[in-house]
C-alpha positions as CSV (number, residue, x, y, z in Angstrom):
1,M,11.3,-35.1,2.8
2,K,13.9,-32.7,1.1
3,K,16.9,-34.2,-0.7
4,T,19.7,-32.0,-1.4
5,I,22.1,-32.9,-4.3
6,I,25.5,-31.1,-4.8
7,I,26.8,-30.8,-8.3
8,L,31.0,-29.4,-8.3
9,S,32.6,-28.9,-11.3
10,V,36.2,-28.3,-11.8
11,L,38.2,-26.4,-14.2
12,V,41.9,-27.1,-15.0
13,V,43.6,-23.9,-17.2
14,A,46.1,-22.0,-17.3
15,G,46.8,-18.5,-16.3
16,G,45.2,-15.4,-14.6
17,I,41.7,-17.4,-16.0
18,Y,42.5,-20.2,-14.0
19,F,42.2,-18.0,-10.6
20,L,38.7,-16.6,-11.7
21,T,37.4,-20.0,-12.8
22,R,39.0,-21.3,-9.0
23,S,38.2,-18.5,-7.3
24,K,34.3,-18.8,-8.4
25,S,34.6,-22.7,-7.5
26,K,35.5,-22.0,-4.1
27,T,32.5,-19.1,-3.5
28,E,29.5,-20.8,-5.2
29,E,27.8,-24.1,-5.9
30,N,24.5,-25.2,-7.0
31,V,22.4,-27.1,-4.6
32,Y,19.0,-28.7,-6.1
33,S,16.0,-29.5,-3.0
34,E,13.5,-31.6,-3.7
35,L,10.0,-30.0,-4.1
36,T,6.6,-31.9,-4.5
37,V,4.2,-30.4,-7.2
38,S,0.9,-30.0,-5.1
39,F,-2.7,-27.9,-5.6
40,Q,-2.0,-24.6,-3.8
41,R,-4.6,-21.9,-3.0
42,V,-4.0,-18.3,-4.7
43,N,-5.6,-15.6,-4.6
44,E,-6.3,-13.0,-7.4
45,Y,-6.8,-9.4,-7.0
46,V,-8.0,-5.9,-9.1
47,E,-5.7,-3.7,-8.2
48,T,-7.2,0.2,-8.4
49,T,-6.6,3.4,-6.9
50,G,-9.3,5.8,-5.0
51,E,-9.5,8.2,-2.5
52,V,-11.4,8.9,1.1
53,D,-14.7,10.2,1.0
54,P,-17.3,11.2,3.7
55,L,-19.9,8.0,3.5
56,N,-22.4,11.9,4.1
57,R,-20.9,14.9,3.5
58,V,-23.5,17.6,5.2
59,E,-23.0,21.3,4.8
60,I,-24.7,23.4,7.4
61,L,-25.2,27.0,7.2
62,P,-26.8,29.8,9.3
63,P,-30.7,30.7,10.1
64,S,-29.8,34.1,8.9
65,S,-27.6,36.5,8.1
66,G,-25.5,38.0,10.6
67,R,-22.6,38.1,12.5
68,I,-20.3,34.9,14.3
69,E,-19.6,35.6,18.1
70,K,-18.1,32.3,18.7
71,I,-16.6,28.9,17.9
72,F,-16.7,25.9,19.9
73,V,-15.5,23.2,17.4
74,E,-12.0,23.2,15.4
75,E,-11.7,20.7,12.6
76,G,-11.3,17.2,12.9
77,A,-13.8,17.1,16.1
78,T,-15.7,14.5,16.5
79,V,-19.6,16.0,17.4
80,N,-23.2,14.0,18.4
81,T,-26.6,15.0,17.2
82,G,-27.5,18.5,18.9
83,D,-24.0,19.8,20.2
84,V,-23.6,23.4,19.6
85,L,-21.0,24.4,17.3
86,C,-21.2,28.0,17.5
87,L,-23.4,31.1,18.6
88,M,-23.6,33.9,16.0
89,S,-25.9,37.3,16.0
90,S,-28.5,38.1,13.8
91,S,-28.4,41.3,11.7
92,D,-31.1,43.1,13.9
93,R,-29.3,41.5,17.2
94,V,-26.3,42.8,16.1
95,A,-27.5,46.4,14.7
96,I,-29.2,46.5,18.5
97,I,-25.7,45.3,20.3
98,D,-23.4,47.1,18.8
99,A,-25.7,50.6,19.5
100,A,-26.2,49.7,23.0
101,R,-22.4,48.7,23.4
102,S,-21.8,52.7,21.7
103,I,-24.1,54.3,24.3
104,S,-22.7,52.7,27.9
105,D,-21.6,49.3,28.9
106,S,-24.3,48.7,31.5
107,E,-27.2,49.1,28.3
108,Y,-24.9,47.3,26.3
109,K,-24.9,44.3,29.5
110,K,-28.8,44.9,29.8
111,W,-29.3,44.2,25.9
112,E,-26.7,41.4,25.3
113,D,-28.7,39.4,28.4
114,S,-31.6,40.2,27.0
115,Y,-31.6,39.2,23.5
116,K,-29.6,36.4,23.3
117,P,-27.9,34.8,20.5
118,I,-28.5,32.1,18.2
119,K,-27.2,28.6,18.9
120,V,-25.8,26.3,15.1
121,L,-26.5,23.1,16.3
122,A,-24.6,19.7,14.5
123,P,-27.5,18.2,12.4
124,I,-25.8,14.5,13.0
125,S,-23.0,12.8,14.6
126,G,-20.1,12.6,13.2
127,R,-16.8,14.9,12.7
128,I,-16.3,18.3,11.3
129,I,-14.1,18.2,8.3
130,L,-14.5,21.8,7.4
131,R,-14.8,25.3,9.4
132,N,-14.9,28.1,7.8
133,I,-15.3,30.8,9.1
134,V,-14.1,32.7,12.2
135,E,-14.8,34.5,15.2
136,G,-16.2,38.3,14.2
137,Q,-17.0,37.4,10.9
138,T,-20.0,38.5,8.8
139,V,-21.8,35.7,7.6
140,G,-24.8,35.5,4.9
141,A,-27.8,33.4,4.4
142,S,-25.6,31.1,1.7
143,T,-22.2,30.8,3.8
144,V,-21.1,27.5,4.8
145,L,-20.2,27.5,8.3
146,F,-19.0,23.9,8.6
147,A,-19.1,20.7,7.0
148,M,-19.7,17.3,8.4
149,S,-19.1,13.5,8.0
150,D,-21.1,11.1,9.8
151,T,-18.2,8.7,8.6
152,L,-15.1,8.5,6.0
153,I,-14.9,5.3,3.6
154,V,-12.5,4.8,0.8
155,V,-14.1,5.1,-3.3
156,A,-12.4,2.9,-5.6
157,D,-11.9,3.7,-9.2
158,V,-12.6,0.5,-10.8
159,D,-11.9,-0.2,-14.8
160,E,-14.9,-1.7,-16.9
161,S,-12.6,-4.7,-17.7
162,D,-12.3,-5.5,-14.0
163,I,-15.5,-4.6,-12.9
164,G,-17.1,-7.6,-13.7
165,K,-14.8,-9.2,-10.9
166,V,-16.1,-6.7,-8.1
167,R,-18.9,-7.8,-5.8
168,V,-20.4,-6.9,-2.7
169,G,-19.0,-8.4,0.2
170,Q,-15.4,-8.9,-1.1
171,T,-11.8,-7.8,0.9
172,A,-10.3,-4.8,0.5
173,L,-6.7,-3.8,1.6
174,I,-5.9,-0.1,1.1
175,T,-2.6,1.8,1.6
176,L,-2.8,5.3,2.0
177,D,0.0,7.7,-0.4
178,S,0.9,9.6,2.7
179,Y,1.3,6.1,5.1
180,P,2.8,3.9,3.0
181,D,3.5,1.7,5.7
182,T,0.3,0.8,7.0
183,Q,-2.5,-1.3,5.6
184,I,-6.1,-0.7,6.1
185,R,-8.6,-3.3,5.2
186,G,-12.2,-3.2,4.4
187,K,-15.1,-4.4,2.8
188,I,-17.0,-3.1,-0.4
189,F,-21.1,-2.5,0.2
190,Q,-21.9,-0.5,-2.5
191,I,-20.8,-0.5,-6.7
192,L,-22.3,2.5,-8.4
193,D,-24.1,1.8,-11.8
194,E,-23.7,4.9,-13.6
195,G,-20.0,5.0,-14.7
196,K,-17.8,8.0,-15.9
197,N,-15.6,8.0,-18.9
198,V,-12.3,9.5,-17.8
199,S,-9.7,9.4,-21.1
200,N,-11.7,7.2,-23.1
201,V,-11.9,4.6,-20.4
202,I,-15.4,3.8,-18.5
203,I,-14.7,4.0,-14.7
204,Y,-16.7,2.8,-11.8
205,K,-17.0,3.9,-8.5
206,V,-16.7,1.0,-5.6
207,K,-17.4,2.1,-1.9
208,I,-15.7,0.3,0.5
209,R,-16.2,0.2,4.5
210,L,-13.8,0.1,6.4
211,D,-13.3,-2.3,9.3
212,K,-11.4,0.4,11.6
213,I,-11.2,3.7,11.0
214,P,-7.6,5.2,12.2
215,S,-7.1,8.3,13.9
216,F,-5.1,9.5,11.1
217,L,-7.5,9.1,8.1
218,K,-8.6,12.3,6.3
219,S,-10.7,13.2,4.2
220,Q,-9.6,13.6,0.1
221,M,-6.5,11.0,1.2
222,T,-5.4,9.2,-1.9
223,C,-4.8,5.6,-2.2
224,N,-3.7,2.6,-3.5
225,I,-6.3,-0.6,-3.1
226,K,-5.8,-4.1,-4.0
227,I,-9.7,-6.1,-4.0
228,S,-9.8,-9.8,-3.4
229,A,-11.6,-10.9,-6.5
230,D,-11.6,-14.5,-6.6
231,S,-10.0,-17.4,-4.2
232,K,-9.3,-20.7,-6.2
233,K,-7.0,-23.7,-6.4
234,I,-4.3,-24.2,-8.9
235,L,-1.9,-26.3,-10.0
236,A,1.5,-24.2,-9.4
237,I,5.6,-24.3,-8.2
238,P,7.1,-21.8,-7.2
239,M,8.2,-18.9,-9.7
240,N,11.9,-19.8,-9.0
241,A,11.7,-23.8,-9.7
242,I,11.5,-23.0,-13.3
243,E,13.7,-22.1,-15.7
244,Y,13.8,-20.6,-19.3
245,S,16.1,-21.4,-22.2
246,K,17.4,-19.3,-25.1
247,D,14.5,-19.7,-27.1
248,G,11.9,-18.7,-24.5
249,N,10.9,-21.9,-23.0
250,V,10.1,-22.9,-20.1
251,Y,11.4,-26.0,-18.2
252,V,12.0,-27.6,-14.8
253,I,14.4,-30.2,-13.7
254,T,12.6,-33.9,-13.0
255,G,16.0,-35.8,-12.1
256,F,19.8,-35.9,-12.9
257,D,21.8,-38.8,-14.7
258,S,24.3,-40.6,-14.2
259,K,26.6,-37.8,-14.3
260,N,24.6,-35.9,-12.1
261,N,23.5,-33.6,-14.7
262,P,20.0,-32.0,-14.4
263,I,17.6,-33.5,-16.5
264,K,15.2,-31.0,-18.2
265,K,11.4,-31.1,-19.0
266,K,9.5,-28.3,-20.9
267,I,6.2,-27.8,-19.6
268,S,3.7,-24.8,-20.4
269,V,2.8,-21.7,-17.5
270,G,-0.4,-19.9,-17.1
271,K,-1.0,-16.8,-14.4
272,T,2.0,-15.6,-12.2
273,Y,-0.1,-15.0,-8.3
274,E,3.2,-13.4,-6.3
275,N,5.6,-16.1,-6.0
276,L,4.0,-18.9,-7.7
277,I,2.9,-19.5,-10.9
278,E,0.4,-21.7,-12.3
279,I,1.0,-25.2,-14.6
280,T,-1.0,-25.4,-17.7
281,K,0.8,-28.6,-19.1
282,G,3.6,-31.1,-18.4
283,L,3.3,-31.5,-14.6
284,K,1.1,-33.2,-12.1
285,D,0.1,-33.0,-8.7
286,G,2.8,-35.3,-6.6
287,D,5.6,-34.9,-9.4
288,V,8.5,-34.2,-8.0
289,I,10.7,-31.5,-8.9
290,Y,14.0,-29.8,-8.2
291,Q,14.8,-26.5,-7.6
292,K,18.4,-24.6,-7.1
293,V,19.5,-23.0,-5.1
294,T,22.6,-21.2,-5.1
295,K,24.9,-21.8,-2.2
296,Y,27.6,-18.9,-1.2
297,L,30.9,-20.6,0.5
298,K,33.4,-18.1,2.2
299,Q,36.4,-18.0,0.3
300,N,39.8,-17.6,1.9
301,V,41.6,-15.3,0.2
302,D,45.9,-15.9,-0.3
303,N,47.7,-13.2,-1.7
304,G,50.3,-15.5,-2.6
305,T,48.5,-17.2,-5.1
306,N,46.4,-14.6,-6.8
307,P,48.0,-13.8,-10.1
308,F,46.8,-10.1,-10.5
309,M,48.3,-8.8,-6.6
310,P,51.4,-7.2,-6.6
311,Q,53.9,-9.7,-4.9
312,R,56.5,-8.7,-2.0
313,S,59.8,-9.8,-2.3
314,K,61.4,-11.1,0.7
315,N,64.9,-8.5,0.8
316,T,61.8,-5.8,1.2
317,N,60.0,-7.4,4.0
318,R,63.5,-7.5,6.1
319,Q,64.5,-4.1,5.3
320,Q,61.1,-3.0,6.6
321,R,61.5,-4.6,9.4
322,R,65.0,-3.0,10.1
323,A,63.7,0.2,9.9
324,G,60.7,-1.1,12.1
325,V,57.6,-0.2,9.8
C-alpha cells in the first residue's frame, strides 16, 4: 500500500522575486510515496569487448597447380560436406586443352570430354567465409581457394582482474557494433588457459556459443559483451530514494514531523546494480522510507500579473479595434 504526502510551501515577497517564487509554487510540488525496504535479487556482470570468429576455420587449397574453370559458390553460402565448390584444370590439362583449341573445335571437344576437370569439394559442412579466386585464374599448389567456417562464435577478451568471476555455462548478452539495437544471447563453453599481454594487461580469451546465429552475423564483427557473473539477494532500494548532503553523506527520508518537514536518516551504501543501490548500514528489511517524486502542475499564464511582460494600454487596444487590427 502506498501513501502520498504533499508538502506545499508559500512564500510572500515583493516585486519580481515574488513572481518567480509564485510561478515555481504553481508548477512544481514535492510528492512522497511510501516504499518498503526489502531484499532484492540482483545480477553482477562482467562487461568487456570481443569479436565474431569461426569456431573452426578451414582453408581449402588446390590438389595441384592449374587454372580455375568454374566456380559454384559465393561468400556467405552454406554448403555440406562433399559439395562441389569449383572445377579446375591441372597444369597438364590446361596445356592439352589449350593446344587442342588452337587446332579445331572438334579436337577441343574431344579432349574436353575425355580429360575431365578436377572437382574441388567442401571438406566440412558450414559457411563459405572467403572466396579468394575468380574463373580463369591460374593458381599454385599453395593458393587458398576458399575459407570455411563450421559455425560462428563470439570470442570475448576478459581482463585478468575479472577472469576469476567467469565460468563455463554462464550467460552472455552480446551487442554488435554494427547492429546496436539487436541483442544476442549465448553461453560460455570454453575459457582458454593461456593469456596474452596487451598493453601490460593480461587478457584471456573466452569463447561463447550463440543460442541462435542471426543471418547478418559475419566473421570479424566487433561487439560489446555482458557476462552474467553472479546472482544474489541484497538489501537494496531504488537509486532515486537516496539523497546526498553537502558534506557527501547519504541519507533517506523515514517520516515527517508535525510541520510536515522530512525526517532524514543517515545510511551507508555499497555497490550499484542498474537502478538499485545496496544498503550496508542504517536500514533493515521491512523498514519504511519515503521516495520523493516531483510533480509538475499545469501553469496558467496571466500576462496581466507578469511584471516582466509589456502591458498594453486600454487606449491602444481601442485604436487597434477601430483600425480593424
